[in-house]
N, C-alpha and C positions, 0 to 999 in steps of 0.2 A: 757485603760491605768490607771496609778496610780491616786490616789486622788490628786486634785489640791492643791498646796501649794505656798504661798508667804511668804518668810522669809527675814527679814531685818538683816543685819550684821552691827552693829554700829561701830565695830572696836574700836580704842582708841579715841572715840569722846564723847562729851557732859559731862556736870556735872550732879550730881544726880538730882537737881531740874529741869534741862532741860529735863532729861530723864523722870521724873514723868509727866511733862507737855506734852511731846511728846506722851506718852502712852495714856493719857487722850484725846488728840486731835485725835489720830488715832481711838480710840474706839468710839469717838463721830461722826466719819465721814465714818464709814463703817458698814454694817449690817452683823453680823456673821450668818453663816448657816453651815449645815452639809456637804456641797459640797466643801468647801475650808477651809484649815487650814492657819491661819495667825500667824506668829511668829516673835519675835525679839531676836536676839542674842546680849546680852548686856555685858558691862564690869562686871566681876564677883562681884565686890564690890557692884553693884547696885541690884543684883538679889533679895535679900530678900525684899527690899522696893518695887521694881517694880512688883514682884510676888503678893504682897499684894495690889498693886494699880490696876493691870489688872484684868479684869473679863473674857474676851473672848480671848484676845491676849496671846499666849503662850510665856513664857519667858525662854530663853535658854542661855547657856554659850558658849563662843567662843573657849574655850580650857579647858582641864583637864588632869590630869596625870593618868597613868594606875595602879599605886600602891595605895593601900588603906590607908596606913599611913607610916610614917618614916621620915628619914632625907633628905627631898627633898625641901630645902628652896625655897620659892616663888611659889611652886606648890599647886594645889588644887585637892582633890580627888572627886570621884563620890559621896561618902557618904556625904562629906561636901556640895557639890553642891545641892544634893537632899534635904538635911536638910534645905537649904535656900529657897527651892521652885522652883528649875529648874529641869526639868525631860527630857531635851533633850540638846545635845551639837553638836558642829562641830568637825569633825575629818579630818585632812589633808588639811586645807585651804592652798592655794598656798603661803600665807605669812608665815605660820608656816613651810612650806617646805623650801622656799627660804631664809628667813631671819634667822630662828631659826634652820635650818638644820635637820628638822624632816624627817627621812628616812621611806621607805616603811615598814621596819622591826619594827620601833617604832610605826608606825601607826597601824600595825597589833596587837601589844600589846594593844593599846588603844581600838581597835575594840573588842578584846577578853574580856577586862575588862568591856566594856559597855554591851556586850551580857551577861556576867556572872552576872552583876548587874541589868539586865533588864532596862538598861538606853538607851533611844532612841537617835539616832544620824543621822546627815546628813554626808555622806562620800563625800569629795570633791576630784575631780580629774581634770586634765587638763594639757595642754602642753604649754611651753614657746615659744616665737617667733621663736627662732632658730630651734626648732623641727618642728614647722608648716612650716617654709620656706623650710626645707629639705624634707618635705612630709612624715614625720615619726610620725605624730600625733596619728594615730590609734595604732601603736605599743607601743607608749609611754603611752597612757591612758590605754590600755589593760594590760600592765605590772603593772601599779599602782593598778589596780583592782585585778589582779591575785595574787600579792604579799601581799596585805593587806586585801582583802575582800573575795575572792573566795574560801577560805578554810572553810567558814561557811557552816553549814548544810542548807538544803533547807528550813526547818522550820524557821531558823533564818533569812535567806536571804529575805524571803517574807516581813519582817518587816522593811527592810532597805530603807532609802531615799538616793539618790545620787544627787550630784550637779556637773554638768560639767562646769568648769570655764576655758576658754581659757585665759591663764595668760597674753597674749599680749593684752587682751581687758579689763583688770581690772584697773580702775582708769586712763585709758589713753584716754578715750573718744572714743576709737575705739570699735566697736561691731562686733562680728562675723555676717556674713550675715545670713539671715533666712535659706538659704540652708546649710551653714556650720554648724549652730546649729542643724538643723534637721538631717544632715548626721551623726554627732557624736552621738547624742541621739539615733538614730536608730541603730548605731553600738553597743553602750553600751547595748541596749535592746537585740540585737541579741546575744551578748556574754553571757548575763545572760541566755537567752533561751537555748543556747548550753550547758551550765553547769547545769542549774536547771529546764529547761522546759519552755514552752510557758506561762503556767498559772502564774507561779511566775514572769516571765519577765514582763507580762502585769500588775501585781499588784504593781510593784516597781515604785514609783514616781521619775522621773528624772527631775531635775530643771536646768535651765540655769543660770549661774552666771558670766556674763561679761558685765558690763555697761548697764544693762537693765534699761530703764527709761520710763516715761509716753509716750514718742513719739514712741518708738519701741515695747512696751510691747504687744500690741494687735497682731501685726504681728508675734512676736516670739511665743506667747502663742497659736496662731492658728496652729502651727506646730503639726503634729500628735503625735510626741513623746516627745514634751516639755510639762511637767506637771506643770510648774510654774517657779518661779525664786528665786534665792538667791541674794538679792539686797544690794548693798553697799551704795554709797553716796545718792542715791535717797530715802533711808529709813530714812534719818535724818530729813526729813521734812514731816509733816503729809499730806499735800496736794499732794505731788508727790507720796508718798508711797500708799496713798489711791487710787490715779488714777491707779497705777499699780494693786492693788488688784481688782479694778473694771474691769480692762481689762481682 
């Protein structure tokens, strides 16, 4: 399976001084190694300072725009992001889809811009509660992947990271069962295999992103097709985040 990854998504939380302190505490409480990548997706205003602060923790951005420059008030480009020290970003987080109306078509444009600029990203996918209750979660997630990601070449696809986030389990305290997580991760890997072959499917890291915490991390990460986690609230405290890393 893919390389192990634990990524924290700070969302719109913490001040700069708190962020600096959190980075220092995280790095003081886990031992970096080649077997696991540890990341923090931080508010874009903090990137430059936190990239200078961190030594082993990778600093990424939560969002970026697909154009390189122009009259796009409030947006940031890949060139601006990398100039500040972040070389990875999130694409398609459920909050970008649901709150800000980002469509599969727009996310495809972001994917293409990232690939063209050799900018690494985690592509997020997942279903809302009504889709899960209707039993259509596989069709929903597969459509997200096919419309935004599966146009890539095999060479580009093998570099991609994917995060499955059941929207109904984000910030709600609910968590997909171990079997639900494994079933979807297995399905995603099988769809990649159908399109690109088994070797590439096995190389893609697929992360779980739905209320992962120190209490359930070990069980989730023990699943064959779960290669790590995209962590929300539990990434805002060094002790809980490091417990997840250690899991």
